[in-house]
mmCIF file of the protein (N, C-alpha, C, O) and its ligand, coordinates in Angstrom:
data_MODEL
# 
_entry.id   MODEL 
# 
loop_
_entity.id 
_entity.type 
_entity.pdbx_number_of_molecules 
1 polymer     1 
2 non-polymer 1 
# 
_entity_poly.entity_id                      1 
_entity_poly.type                           'polypeptide(L)' 
_entity_poly.nstd_linkage                   no 
_entity_poly.nstd_monomer                   no 
_entity_poly.pdbx_seq_one_letter_code       MPVYDYVCKDCHKSFEKVLTLVEHDKKSIACPHCGSKNVEQEAAAFFAVTSKKS 
_entity_poly.pdbx_seq_one_letter_code_can   MPVYDYVCKDCHKSFEKVLTLVEHDKKSIACPHCGSKNVEQEAAAFFAVTSKKS 
_entity_poly.pdbx_strand_id                 A 
# 
loop_
_entity_poly_seq.entity_id 
_entity_poly_seq.num 
_entity_poly_seq.mon_id 
_entity_poly_seq.hetero 
1 1  MET n 
1 2  PRO n 
1 3  VAL n 
1 4  TYR n 
1 5  ASP n 
1 6  TYR n 
1 7  VAL n 
1 8  CYS n 
1 9  LYS n 
1 10 ASP n 
1 11 CYS n 
1 12 HIS n 
1 13 LYS n 
1 14 SER n 
1 15 PHE n 
1 16 GLU n 
1 17 LYS n 
1 18 VAL n 
1 19 LEU n 
1 20 THR n 
1 21 LEU n 
1 22 VAL n 
1 23 GLU n 
1 24 HIS n 
1 25 ASP n 
1 26 LYS n 
1 27 LYS n 
1 28 SER n 
1 29 ILE n 
1 30 ALA n 
1 31 CYS n 
1 32 PRO n 
1 33 HIS n 
1 34 CYS n 
1 35 GLY n 
1 36 SER n 
1 37 LYS n 
1 38 ASN n 
1 39 VAL n 
1 40 GLU n 
1 41 GLN n 
1 42 GLU n 
1 43 ALA n 
1 44 ALA n 
1 45 ALA n 
1 46 PHE n 
1 47 PHE n 
1 48 ALA n 
1 49 VAL n 
1 50 THR n 
1 51 SER n 
1 52 LYS n 
1 53 LYS n 
1 54 SER n 
# 
loop_
_struct_asym.id 
_struct_asym.entity_id 
A 1 
B 2 
# 
loop_
_chem_comp.id 
_chem_comp.type 
_chem_comp.mon_nstd_flag 
ALA 'L-peptide linking' y 
ASN 'L-peptide linking' y 
ASP 'L-peptide linking' y 
CYS 'L-peptide linking' y 
GLN 'L-peptide linking' y 
GLU 'L-peptide linking' y 
GLY 'peptide linking'   y 
HIS 'L-peptide linking' y 
ILE 'L-peptide linking' y 
LEU 'L-peptide linking' y 
LYS 'L-peptide linking' y 
MET 'L-peptide linking' y 
PHE 'L-peptide linking' y 
PRO 'L-peptide linking' y 
SER 'L-peptide linking' y 
THR 'L-peptide linking' y 
TYR 'L-peptide linking' y 
VAL 'L-peptide linking' y 
ZN  non-polymer         . 
# 
_pdbx_entity_nonpoly.entity_id   2 
_pdbx_entity_nonpoly.name        ? 
_pdbx_entity_nonpoly.comp_id     ZN 
# 
_pdbx_nonpoly_scheme.asym_id         B 
_pdbx_nonpoly_scheme.entity_id       2 
_pdbx_nonpoly_scheme.mon_id          ZN 
_pdbx_nonpoly_scheme.ndb_seq_num     1 
_pdbx_nonpoly_scheme.pdb_seq_num     101 
_pdbx_nonpoly_scheme.auth_seq_num    101 
_pdbx_nonpoly_scheme.pdb_mon_id      ZN 
_pdbx_nonpoly_scheme.auth_mon_id     ZN 
_pdbx_nonpoly_scheme.pdb_strand_id   A 
_pdbx_nonpoly_scheme.pdb_ins_code    . 
# 
loop_
_atom_site.group_PDB 
_atom_site.id 
_atom_site.type_symbol 
_atom_site.label_atom_id 
_atom_site.label_alt_id 
_atom_site.label_comp_id 
_atom_site.label_asym_id 
_atom_site.label_entity_id 
_atom_site.label_seq_id 
_atom_site.pdbx_PDB_ins_code 
_atom_site.Cartn_x 
_atom_site.Cartn_y 
_atom_site.Cartn_z 
_atom_site.occupancy 
_atom_site.B_iso_or_equiv 
_atom_site.pdbx_formal_charge 
_atom_site.auth_seq_id 
_atom_site.auth_comp_id 
_atom_site.auth_asym_id 
_atom_site.auth_atom_id 
_atom_site.pdbx_PDB_model_num 
ATOM   1   N  N  . MET A 1 1  ? 92.908  112.946 105.818 1.00 0.00 ? 1   MET A N  1 
ATOM   2   C  CA . MET A 1 1  ? 93.142  112.882 107.208 1.00 0.00 ? 1   MET A CA 1 
ATOM   3   C  C  . MET A 1 1  ? 94.723  112.615 107.431 1.00 0.00 ? 1   MET A C  1 
ATOM   4   O  O  . MET A 1 1  ? 95.279  111.604 107.003 1.00 0.00 ? 1   MET A O  1 
ATOM   5   N  N  . PRO A 1 2  ? 95.343  113.580 108.110 1.00 0.00 ? 2   PRO A N  1 
ATOM   6   C  CA . PRO A 1 2  ? 96.818  113.290 108.254 1.00 0.00 ? 2   PRO A CA 1 
ATOM   7   C  C  . PRO A 1 2  ? 97.206  112.254 109.185 1.00 0.00 ? 2   PRO A C  1 
ATOM   8   O  O  . PRO A 1 2  ? 96.537  112.107 110.208 1.00 0.00 ? 2   PRO A O  1 
ATOM   9   N  N  . VAL A 1 3  ? 98.173  111.541 108.961 1.00 0.00 ? 3   VAL A N  1 
ATOM   10  C  CA . VAL A 1 3  ? 98.713  110.573 109.929 1.00 0.00 ? 3   VAL A CA 1 
ATOM   11  C  C  . VAL A 1 3  ? 100.070 111.057 110.276 1.00 0.00 ? 3   VAL A C  1 
ATOM   12  O  O  . VAL A 1 3  ? 100.868 111.484 109.442 1.00 0.00 ? 3   VAL A O  1 
ATOM   13  N  N  . TYR A 1 4  ? 100.319 110.959 111.712 1.00 0.00 ? 4   TYR A N  1 
ATOM   14  C  CA . TYR A 1 4  ? 101.380 111.468 112.289 1.00 0.00 ? 4   TYR A CA 1 
ATOM   15  C  C  . TYR A 1 4  ? 102.131 110.148 112.962 1.00 0.00 ? 4   TYR A C  1 
ATOM   16  O  O  . TYR A 1 4  ? 101.545 109.284 113.613 1.00 0.00 ? 4   TYR A O  1 
ATOM   17  N  N  . ASP A 1 5  ? 103.509 110.173 112.678 1.00 0.00 ? 5   ASP A N  1 
ATOM   18  C  CA . ASP A 1 5  ? 104.360 109.072 113.073 1.00 0.00 ? 5   ASP A CA 1 
ATOM   19  C  C  . ASP A 1 5  ? 105.052 109.643 114.521 1.00 0.00 ? 5   ASP A C  1 
ATOM   20  O  O  . ASP A 1 5  ? 105.660 110.713 114.528 1.00 0.00 ? 5   ASP A O  1 
ATOM   21  N  N  . TYR A 1 6  ? 104.927 108.991 115.483 1.00 0.00 ? 6   TYR A N  1 
ATOM   22  C  CA . TYR A 1 6  ? 105.630 109.359 116.793 1.00 0.00 ? 6   TYR A CA 1 
ATOM   23  C  C  . TYR A 1 6  ? 106.593 108.268 117.228 1.00 0.00 ? 6   TYR A C  1 
ATOM   24  O  O  . TYR A 1 6  ? 106.387 107.092 116.928 1.00 0.00 ? 6   TYR A O  1 
ATOM   25  N  N  . VAL A 1 7  ? 107.543 108.620 117.868 1.00 0.00 ? 7   VAL A N  1 
ATOM   26  C  CA . VAL A 1 7  ? 108.385 107.566 118.729 1.00 0.00 ? 7   VAL A CA 1 
ATOM   27  C  C  . VAL A 1 7  ? 108.448 108.106 120.223 1.00 0.00 ? 7   VAL A C  1 
ATOM   28  O  O  . VAL A 1 7  ? 108.695 109.267 120.551 1.00 0.00 ? 7   VAL A O  1 
ATOM   29  N  N  . CYS A 1 8  ? 108.175 107.028 121.066 1.00 0.00 ? 8   CYS A N  1 
ATOM   30  C  CA . CYS A 1 8  ? 108.286 107.244 122.345 1.00 0.00 ? 8   CYS A CA 1 
ATOM   31  C  C  . CYS A 1 8  ? 109.508 107.401 122.982 1.00 0.00 ? 8   CYS A C  1 
ATOM   32  O  O  . CYS A 1 8  ? 110.196 106.382 122.919 1.00 0.00 ? 8   CYS A O  1 
ATOM   33  N  N  . LYS A 1 9  ? 110.060 108.420 123.629 1.00 0.00 ? 9   LYS A N  1 
ATOM   34  C  CA . LYS A 1 9  ? 111.310 108.578 124.264 1.00 0.00 ? 9   LYS A CA 1 
ATOM   35  C  C  . LYS A 1 9  ? 111.616 107.707 125.644 1.00 0.00 ? 9   LYS A C  1 
ATOM   36  O  O  . LYS A 1 9  ? 112.719 107.537 126.164 1.00 0.00 ? 9   LYS A O  1 
ATOM   37  N  N  . ASP A 1 10 ? 110.420 107.240 126.059 1.00 0.00 ? 10  ASP A N  1 
ATOM   38  C  CA . ASP A 1 10 ? 110.594 106.406 127.245 1.00 0.00 ? 10  ASP A CA 1 
ATOM   39  C  C  . ASP A 1 10 ? 110.893 104.942 127.010 1.00 0.00 ? 10  ASP A C  1 
ATOM   40  O  O  . ASP A 1 10 ? 111.838 104.315 127.488 1.00 0.00 ? 10  ASP A O  1 
ATOM   41  N  N  . CYS A 1 11 ? 109.890 104.464 126.151 1.00 0.00 ? 11  CYS A N  1 
ATOM   42  C  CA . CYS A 1 11 ? 109.984 102.861 125.764 1.00 0.00 ? 11  CYS A CA 1 
ATOM   43  C  C  . CYS A 1 11 ? 110.480 102.670 124.291 1.00 0.00 ? 11  CYS A C  1 
ATOM   44  O  O  . CYS A 1 11 ? 110.586 101.533 123.831 1.00 0.00 ? 11  CYS A O  1 
ATOM   45  N  N  . HIS A 1 12 ? 110.797 103.823 123.525 1.00 0.00 ? 12  HIS A N  1 
ATOM   46  C  CA . HIS A 1 12 ? 111.456 103.829 122.191 1.00 0.00 ? 12  HIS A CA 1 
ATOM   47  C  C  . HIS A 1 12 ? 110.528 102.889 121.260 1.00 0.00 ? 12  HIS A C  1 
ATOM   48  O  O  . HIS A 1 12 ? 111.004 102.108 120.436 1.00 0.00 ? 12  HIS A O  1 
ATOM   49  N  N  . LYS A 1 13 ? 109.260 103.047 121.473 1.00 0.00 ? 13  LYS A N  1 
ATOM   50  C  CA . LYS A 1 13 ? 108.494 102.434 120.315 1.00 0.00 ? 13  LYS A CA 1 
ATOM   51  C  C  . LYS A 1 13 ? 107.815 103.391 119.568 1.00 0.00 ? 13  LYS A C  1 
ATOM   52  O  O  . LYS A 1 13 ? 107.365 104.435 120.040 1.00 0.00 ? 13  LYS A O  1 
ATOM   53  N  N  . SER A 1 14 ? 107.732 103.018 118.317 1.00 0.00 ? 14  SER A N  1 
ATOM   54  C  CA . SER A 1 14 ? 106.908 103.960 117.443 1.00 0.00 ? 14  SER A CA 1 
ATOM   55  C  C  . SER A 1 14 ? 105.679 103.654 117.341 1.00 0.00 ? 14  SER A C  1 
ATOM   56  O  O  . SER A 1 14 ? 105.342 102.506 117.630 1.00 0.00 ? 14  SER A O  1 
ATOM   57  N  N  . PHE A 1 15 ? 104.822 104.501 116.955 1.00 0.00 ? 15  PHE A N  1 
ATOM   58  C  CA . PHE A 1 15 ? 103.306 104.353 116.618 1.00 0.00 ? 15  PHE A CA 1 
ATOM   59  C  C  . PHE A 1 15 ? 102.787 105.495 115.792 1.00 0.00 ? 15  PHE A C  1 
ATOM   60  O  O  . PHE A 1 15 ? 103.390 106.557 115.639 1.00 0.00 ? 15  PHE A O  1 
ATOM   61  N  N  . GLU A 1 16 ? 101.612 105.190 115.267 1.00 0.00 ? 16  GLU A N  1 
ATOM   62  C  CA . GLU A 1 16 ? 100.908 106.143 114.399 1.00 0.00 ? 16  GLU A CA 1 
ATOM   63  C  C  . GLU A 1 16 ? 99.773  106.745 115.162 1.00 0.00 ? 16  GLU A C  1 
ATOM   64  O  O  . GLU A 1 16 ? 99.252  106.155 116.109 1.00 0.00 ? 16  GLU A O  1 
ATOM   65  N  N  . LYS A 1 17 ? 99.415  107.856 114.767 1.00 0.00 ? 17  LYS A N  1 
ATOM   66  C  CA . LYS A 1 17 ? 98.087  108.617 115.213 1.00 0.00 ? 17  LYS A CA 1 
ATOM   67  C  C  . LYS A 1 17 ? 97.661  109.401 114.090 1.00 0.00 ? 17  LYS A C  1 
ATOM   68  O  O  . LYS A 1 17 ? 98.347  110.184 113.432 1.00 0.00 ? 17  LYS A O  1 
ATOM   69  N  N  . VAL A 1 18 ? 96.314  109.069 113.929 1.00 0.00 ? 18  VAL A N  1 
ATOM   70  C  CA . VAL A 1 18 ? 95.450  109.941 112.940 1.00 0.00 ? 18  VAL A CA 1 
ATOM   71  C  C  . VAL A 1 18 ? 94.901  110.978 113.804 1.00 0.00 ? 18  VAL A C  1 
ATOM   72  O  O  . VAL A 1 18 ? 94.206  110.760 114.797 1.00 0.00 ? 18  VAL A O  1 
ATOM   73  N  N  . LEU A 1 19 ? 95.251  112.106 113.369 1.00 0.00 ? 19  LEU A N  1 
ATOM   74  C  CA . LEU A 1 19 ? 94.687  113.386 114.289 1.00 0.00 ? 19  LEU A CA 1 
ATOM   75  C  C  . LEU A 1 19 ? 94.099  114.381 113.250 1.00 0.00 ? 19  LEU A C  1 
ATOM   76  O  O  . LEU A 1 19 ? 94.456  114.419 112.072 1.00 0.00 ? 19  LEU A O  1 
ATOM   77  N  N  . THR A 1 20 ? 93.211  115.139 113.785 1.00 0.00 ? 20  THR A N  1 
ATOM   78  C  CA . THR A 1 20 ? 92.766  116.337 113.170 1.00 0.00 ? 20  THR A CA 1 
ATOM   79  C  C  . THR A 1 20 ? 93.809  117.417 113.487 1.00 0.00 ? 20  THR A C  1 
ATOM   80  O  O  . THR A 1 20 ? 94.668  117.293 114.361 1.00 0.00 ? 20  THR A O  1 
ATOM   81  N  N  . LEU A 1 21 ? 93.661  118.442 112.731 1.00 0.00 ? 21  LEU A N  1 
ATOM   82  C  CA . LEU A 1 21 ? 94.653  119.519 112.995 1.00 0.00 ? 21  LEU A CA 1 
ATOM   83  C  C  . LEU A 1 21 ? 94.551  120.071 114.501 1.00 0.00 ? 21  LEU A C  1 
ATOM   84  O  O  . LEU A 1 21 ? 95.552  120.375 115.149 1.00 0.00 ? 21  LEU A O  1 
ATOM   85  N  N  . VAL A 1 22 ? 93.287  120.163 114.972 1.00 0.00 ? 22  VAL A N  1 
ATOM   86  C  CA . VAL A 1 22 ? 92.920  120.633 116.285 1.00 0.00 ? 22  VAL A CA 1 
ATOM   87  C  C  . VAL A 1 22 ? 93.542  119.826 117.388 1.00 0.00 ? 22  VAL A C  1 
ATOM   88  O  O  . VAL A 1 22 ? 94.135  120.304 118.355 1.00 0.00 ? 22  VAL A O  1 
ATOM   89  N  N  . GLU A 1 23 ? 93.315  118.365 117.106 1.00 0.00 ? 23  GLU A N  1 
ATOM   90  C  CA . GLU A 1 23 ? 93.962  117.464 118.202 1.00 0.00 ? 23  GLU A CA 1 
ATOM   91  C  C  . GLU A 1 23 ? 95.493  117.413 118.139 1.00 0.00 ? 23  GLU A C  1 
ATOM   92  O  O  . GLU A 1 23 ? 96.139  117.135 119.149 1.00 0.00 ? 23  GLU A O  1 
ATOM   93  N  N  . HIS A 1 24 ? 96.074  117.676 116.977 1.00 0.00 ? 24  HIS A N  1 
ATOM   94  C  CA . HIS A 1 24 ? 97.550  117.785 116.831 1.00 0.00 ? 24  HIS A CA 1 
ATOM   95  C  C  . HIS A 1 24 ? 97.922  119.086 117.451 1.00 0.00 ? 24  HIS A C  1 
ATOM   96  O  O  . HIS A 1 24 ? 98.992  119.077 118.060 1.00 0.00 ? 24  HIS A O  1 
ATOM   97  N  N  . ASP A 1 25 ? 97.283  120.161 117.420 1.00 0.00 ? 25  ASP A N  1 
ATOM   98  C  CA . ASP A 1 25 ? 97.717  121.298 118.153 1.00 0.00 ? 25  ASP A CA 1 
ATOM   99  C  C  . ASP A 1 25 ? 97.748  121.215 119.575 1.00 0.00 ? 25  ASP A C  1 
ATOM   100 O  O  . ASP A 1 25 ? 98.490  121.937 120.240 1.00 0.00 ? 25  ASP A O  1 
ATOM   101 N  N  . LYS A 1 26 ? 96.903  120.288 120.125 1.00 0.00 ? 26  LYS A N  1 
ATOM   102 C  CA . LYS A 1 26 ? 96.785  120.406 121.658 1.00 0.00 ? 26  LYS A CA 1 
ATOM   103 C  C  . LYS A 1 26 ? 97.925  119.561 122.218 1.00 0.00 ? 26  LYS A C  1 
ATOM   104 O  O  . LYS A 1 26 ? 98.191  119.608 123.419 1.00 0.00 ? 26  LYS A O  1 
ATOM   105 N  N  . LYS A 1 27 ? 98.622  118.765 121.343 1.00 0.00 ? 27  LYS A N  1 
ATOM   106 C  CA . LYS A 1 27 ? 99.928  118.230 121.689 1.00 0.00 ? 27  LYS A CA 1 
ATOM   107 C  C  . LYS A 1 27 ? 99.891  117.340 122.948 1.00 0.00 ? 27  LYS A C  1 
ATOM   108 O  O  . LYS A 1 27 ? 100.841 117.255 123.726 1.00 0.00 ? 27  LYS A O  1 
ATOM   109 N  N  . SER A 1 28 ? 98.671  116.657 123.095 1.00 0.00 ? 28  SER A N  1 
ATOM   110 C  CA . SER A 1 28 ? 98.552  115.825 124.364 1.00 0.00 ? 28  SER A CA 1 
ATOM   111 C  C  . SER A 1 28 ? 98.492  114.352 123.827 1.00 0.00 ? 28  SER A C  1 
ATOM   112 O  O  . SER A 1 28 ? 97.561  113.579 124.052 1.00 0.00 ? 28  SER A O  1 
ATOM   113 N  N  . ILE A 1 29 ? 99.625  114.064 123.078 1.00 0.00 ? 29  ILE A N  1 
ATOM   114 C  CA . ILE A 1 29 ? 99.710  112.766 122.572 1.00 0.00 ? 29  ILE A CA 1 
ATOM   115 C  C  . ILE A 1 29 ? 100.501 111.843 123.549 1.00 0.00 ? 29  ILE A C  1 
ATOM   116 O  O  . ILE A 1 29 ? 101.632 112.156 123.920 1.00 0.00 ? 29  ILE A O  1 
ATOM   117 N  N  . ALA A 1 30 ? 99.895  110.717 123.951 1.00 0.00 ? 30  ALA A N  1 
ATOM   118 C  CA . ALA A 1 30 ? 100.394 109.700 124.903 1.00 0.00 ? 30  ALA A CA 1 
ATOM   119 C  C  . ALA A 1 30 ? 100.802 108.527 124.006 1.00 0.00 ? 30  ALA A C  1 
ATOM   120 O  O  . ALA A 1 30 ? 100.296 108.199 122.933 1.00 0.00 ? 30  ALA A O  1 
ATOM   121 N  N  . CYS A 1 31 ? 101.768 107.992 124.632 1.00 0.00 ? 31  CYS A N  1 
ATOM   122 C  CA . CYS A 1 31 ? 102.288 106.566 123.904 1.00 0.00 ? 31  CYS A CA 1 
ATOM   123 C  C  . CYS A 1 31 ? 101.349 105.630 124.439 1.00 0.00 ? 31  CYS A C  1 
ATOM   124 O  O  . CYS A 1 31 ? 101.056 105.563 125.633 1.00 0.00 ? 31  CYS A O  1 
ATOM   125 N  N  . PRO A 1 32 ? 100.828 104.820 123.417 1.00 0.00 ? 32  PRO A N  1 
ATOM   126 C  CA . PRO A 1 32 ? 99.818  103.835 123.567 1.00 0.00 ? 32  PRO A CA 1 
ATOM   127 C  C  . PRO A 1 32 ? 100.492 102.545 124.305 1.00 0.00 ? 32  PRO A C  1 
ATOM   128 O  O  . PRO A 1 32 ? 99.771  101.634 124.712 1.00 0.00 ? 32  PRO A O  1 
ATOM   129 N  N  . HIS A 1 33 ? 101.797 102.514 124.446 1.00 0.00 ? 33  HIS A N  1 
ATOM   130 C  CA . HIS A 1 33 ? 102.412 101.345 124.916 1.00 0.00 ? 33  HIS A CA 1 
ATOM   131 C  C  . HIS A 1 33 ? 102.629 101.640 126.357 1.00 0.00 ? 33  HIS A C  1 
ATOM   132 O  O  . HIS A 1 33 ? 102.216 100.813 127.170 1.00 0.00 ? 33  HIS A O  1 
ATOM   133 N  N  . CYS A 1 34 ? 103.266 102.790 126.802 1.00 0.00 ? 34  CYS A N  1 
ATOM   134 C  CA . CYS A 1 34 ? 103.637 102.998 128.208 1.00 0.00 ? 34  CYS A CA 1 
ATOM   135 C  C  . CYS A 1 34 ? 102.670 104.122 128.772 1.00 0.00 ? 34  CYS A C  1 
ATOM   136 O  O  . CYS A 1 34 ? 102.649 104.348 129.982 1.00 0.00 ? 34  CYS A O  1 
ATOM   137 N  N  . GLY A 1 35 ? 101.909 104.791 127.926 1.00 0.00 ? 35  GLY A N  1 
ATOM   138 C  CA . GLY A 1 35 ? 101.291 105.867 128.423 1.00 0.00 ? 35  GLY A CA 1 
ATOM   139 C  C  . GLY A 1 35 ? 101.861 107.078 128.709 1.00 0.00 ? 35  GLY A C  1 
ATOM   140 O  O  . GLY A 1 35 ? 101.219 107.943 129.304 1.00 0.00 ? 35  GLY A O  1 
ATOM   141 N  N  . SER A 1 36 ? 103.336 107.290 128.249 1.00 0.00 ? 36  SER A N  1 
ATOM   142 C  CA . SER A 1 36 ? 104.119 108.308 128.496 1.00 0.00 ? 36  SER A CA 1 
ATOM   143 C  C  . SER A 1 36 ? 103.714 109.413 127.558 1.00 0.00 ? 36  SER A C  1 
ATOM   144 O  O  . SER A 1 36 ? 103.300 109.102 126.441 1.00 0.00 ? 36  SER A O  1 
ATOM   145 N  N  . LYS A 1 37 ? 103.801 110.735 127.931 1.00 0.00 ? 37  LYS A N  1 
ATOM   146 C  CA . LYS A 1 37 ? 103.695 111.756 126.949 1.00 0.00 ? 37  LYS A CA 1 
ATOM   147 C  C  . LYS A 1 37 ? 104.882 112.328 126.572 1.00 0.00 ? 37  LYS A C  1 
ATOM   148 O  O  . LYS A 1 37 ? 104.866 113.442 126.049 1.00 0.00 ? 37  LYS A O  1 
ATOM   149 N  N  . ASN A 1 38 ? 105.959 111.710 126.766 1.00 0.00 ? 38  ASN A N  1 
ATOM   150 C  CA . ASN A 1 38 ? 107.479 112.063 126.253 1.00 0.00 ? 38  ASN A CA 1 
ATOM   151 C  C  . ASN A 1 38 ? 107.587 111.342 125.028 1.00 0.00 ? 38  ASN A C  1 
ATOM   152 O  O  . ASN A 1 38 ? 108.288 110.340 124.887 1.00 0.00 ? 38  ASN A O  1 
ATOM   153 N  N  . VAL A 1 39 ? 106.746 111.969 123.969 1.00 0.00 ? 39  VAL A N  1 
ATOM   154 C  CA . VAL A 1 39 ? 106.829 111.419 122.705 1.00 0.00 ? 39  VAL A CA 1 
ATOM   155 C  C  . VAL A 1 39 ? 107.290 112.522 121.753 1.00 0.00 ? 39  VAL A C  1 
ATOM   156 O  O  . VAL A 1 39 ? 107.137 113.719 121.996 1.00 0.00 ? 39  VAL A O  1 
ATOM   157 N  N  . GLU A 1 40 ? 107.846 112.047 120.688 1.00 0.00 ? 40  GLU A N  1 
ATOM   158 C  CA . GLU A 1 40 ? 108.462 112.883 119.522 1.00 0.00 ? 40  GLU A CA 1 
ATOM   159 C  C  . GLU A 1 40 ? 107.854 112.592 118.227 1.00 0.00 ? 40  GLU A C  1 
ATOM   160 O  O  . GLU A 1 40 ? 107.740 111.418 117.875 1.00 0.00 ? 40  GLU A O  1 
ATOM   161 N  N  . GLN A 1 41 ? 107.435 113.594 117.453 1.00 0.00 ? 41  GLN A N  1 
ATOM   162 C  CA . GLN A 1 41 ? 106.733 113.323 116.183 1.00 0.00 ? 41  GLN A CA 1 
ATOM   163 C  C  . GLN A 1 41 ? 107.947 113.209 115.298 1.00 0.00 ? 41  GLN A C  1 
ATOM   164 O  O  . GLN A 1 41 ? 108.900 113.978 115.424 1.00 0.00 ? 41  GLN A O  1 
ATOM   165 N  N  . GLU A 1 42 ? 107.904 112.128 114.293 1.00 0.00 ? 42  GLU A N  1 
ATOM   166 C  CA . GLU A 1 42 ? 108.944 111.941 113.429 1.00 0.00 ? 42  GLU A CA 1 
ATOM   167 C  C  . GLU A 1 42 ? 108.633 112.410 112.206 1.00 0.00 ? 42  GLU A C  1 
ATOM   168 O  O  . GLU A 1 42 ? 109.462 113.163 111.696 1.00 0.00 ? 42  GLU A O  1 
ATOM   169 N  N  . ALA A 1 43 ? 107.620 112.152 111.584 1.00 0.00 ? 43  ALA A N  1 
ATOM   170 C  CA . ALA A 1 43 ? 107.038 112.746 110.173 1.00 0.00 ? 43  ALA A CA 1 
ATOM   171 C  C  . ALA A 1 43 ? 105.580 112.694 110.109 1.00 0.00 ? 43  ALA A C  1 
ATOM   172 O  O  . ALA A 1 43 ? 104.862 112.187 110.971 1.00 0.00 ? 43  ALA A O  1 
ATOM   173 N  N  . ALA A 1 44 ? 105.206 113.235 109.062 1.00 0.00 ? 44  ALA A N  1 
ATOM   174 C  CA . ALA A 1 44 ? 103.741 113.253 108.623 1.00 0.00 ? 44  ALA A CA 1 
ATOM   175 C  C  . ALA A 1 44 ? 103.533 112.906 107.331 1.00 0.00 ? 44  ALA A C  1 
ATOM   176 O  O  . ALA A 1 44 ? 104.169 113.386 106.393 1.00 0.00 ? 44  ALA A O  1 
ATOM   177 N  N  . ALA A 1 45 ? 102.631 112.055 107.228 1.00 0.00 ? 45  ALA A N  1 
ATOM   178 C  CA . ALA A 1 45 ? 102.114 111.511 105.791 1.00 0.00 ? 45  ALA A CA 1 
ATOM   179 C  C  . ALA A 1 45 ? 100.651 111.868 105.643 1.00 0.00 ? 45  ALA A C  1 
ATOM   180 O  O  . ALA A 1 45 ? 99.837  111.949 106.562 1.00 0.00 ? 45  ALA A O  1 
ATOM   181 N  N  . PHE A 1 46 ? 100.439 112.063 104.393 1.00 0.00 ? 46  PHE A N  1 
ATOM   182 C  CA . PHE A 1 46 ? 99.056  112.465 104.119 1.00 0.00 ? 46  PHE A CA 1 
ATOM   183 C  C  . PHE A 1 46 ? 98.235  111.393 103.101 1.00 0.00 ? 46  PHE A C  1 
ATOM   184 O  O  . PHE A 1 46 ? 98.781  110.961 102.085 1.00 0.00 ? 46  PHE A O  1 
ATOM   185 N  N  . PHE A 1 47 ? 97.128  111.088 103.413 1.00 0.00 ? 47  PHE A N  1 
ATOM   186 C  CA . PHE A 1 47 ? 96.432  110.217 102.575 1.00 0.00 ? 47  PHE A CA 1 
ATOM   187 C  C  . PHE A 1 47 ? 95.661  111.102 101.374 1.00 0.00 ? 47  PHE A C  1 
ATOM   188 O  O  . PHE A 1 47 ? 95.465  112.317 101.410 1.00 0.00 ? 47  PHE A O  1 
ATOM   189 N  N  . ALA A 1 48 ? 95.356  110.376 100.531 1.00 0.00 ? 48  ALA A N  1 
ATOM   190 C  CA . ALA A 1 48 ? 94.484  111.037 99.469  1.00 0.00 ? 48  ALA A CA 1 
ATOM   191 C  C  . ALA A 1 48 ? 94.970  112.255 98.830  1.00 0.00 ? 48  ALA A C  1 
ATOM   192 O  O  . ALA A 1 48 ? 94.148  113.091 98.455  1.00 0.00 ? 48  ALA A O  1 
ATOM   193 N  N  . VAL A 1 49 ? 96.251  112.447 98.663  1.00 0.00 ? 49  VAL A N  1 
ATOM   194 C  CA . VAL A 1 49 ? 96.785  113.574 98.011  1.00 0.00 ? 49  VAL A CA 1 
ATOM   195 C  C  . VAL A 1 49 ? 96.772  113.500 96.622  1.00 0.00 ? 49  VAL A C  1 
ATOM   196 O  O  . VAL A 1 49 ? 96.527  114.507 95.958  1.00 0.00 ? 49  VAL A O  1 
ATOM   197 N  N  . THR A 1 50 ? 97.008  112.424 96.107  1.00 0.00 ? 50  THR A N  1 
ATOM   198 C  CA . THR A 1 50 ? 97.262  112.019 94.720  1.00 0.00 ? 50  THR A CA 1 
ATOM   199 C  C  . THR A 1 50 ? 95.909  111.677 94.011  1.00 0.00 ? 50  THR A C  1 
ATOM   200 O  O  . THR A 1 50 ? 95.856  111.908 92.803  1.00 0.00 ? 50  THR A O  1 
ATOM   201 N  N  . SER A 1 51 ? 94.915  111.202 94.575  1.00 0.00 ? 51  SER A N  1 
ATOM   202 C  CA . SER A 1 51 ? 93.891  110.617 93.902  1.00 0.00 ? 51  SER A CA 1 
ATOM   203 C  C  . SER A 1 51 ? 92.708  111.511 94.055  1.00 0.00 ? 51  SER A C  1 
ATOM   204 O  O  . SER A 1 51 ? 92.762  112.456 94.842  1.00 0.00 ? 51  SER A O  1 
ATOM   205 N  N  . LYS A 1 52 ? 91.624  111.261 93.334  1.00 0.00 ? 52  LYS A N  1 
ATOM   206 C  CA . LYS A 1 52 ? 90.231  111.880 93.482  1.00 0.00 ? 52  LYS A CA 1 
ATOM   207 C  C  . LYS A 1 52 ? 90.312  113.330 93.304  1.00 0.00 ? 52  LYS A C  1 
ATOM   208 O  O  . LYS A 1 52 ? 89.895  114.100 94.170  1.00 0.00 ? 52  LYS A O  1 
ATOM   209 N  N  . LYS A 1 53 ? 90.865  113.743 92.150  1.00 0.00 ? 53  LYS A N  1 
ATOM   210 C  CA . LYS A 1 53 ? 91.003  114.980 91.780  1.00 0.00 ? 53  LYS A CA 1 
ATOM   211 C  C  . LYS A 1 53 ? 89.378  115.346 91.010  1.00 0.00 ? 53  LYS A C  1 
ATOM   212 O  O  . LYS A 1 53 ? 89.234  115.295 89.788  1.00 0.00 ? 53  LYS A O  1 
ATOM   213 N  N  . SER A 1 54 ? 88.540  115.614 91.719  1.00 0.00 ? 54  SER A N  1 
ATOM   214 C  CA . SER A 1 54 ? 87.170  115.985 91.136  1.00 0.00 ? 54  SER A CA 1 
ATOM   215 C  C  . SER A 1 54 ? 86.749  117.407 91.464  1.00 0.00 ? 54  SER A C  1 
ATOM   216 O  O  . SER A 1 54 ? 85.670  117.840 91.060  1.00 0.00 ? 54  SER A O  1 
HETATM 217 ZN ZN . ZN  B 2 .  ? 106.046 104.548 125.603 1.00 0.00 2 101 ZN  A ZN 1 
# 
């Protein structure tokens, strides 16, 4: 499950969101601190990339 890092341009706080690709495509991410949708994605990290090669 990809984790997306965002920073809010209104309150300048960063937060993480775990989103499916469909949710990410909607681009309706709101800041959990102030509710603003004026957020910017910083980077993406992925869990379970290096383990569990079965
Ligand atoms: Zn905010």
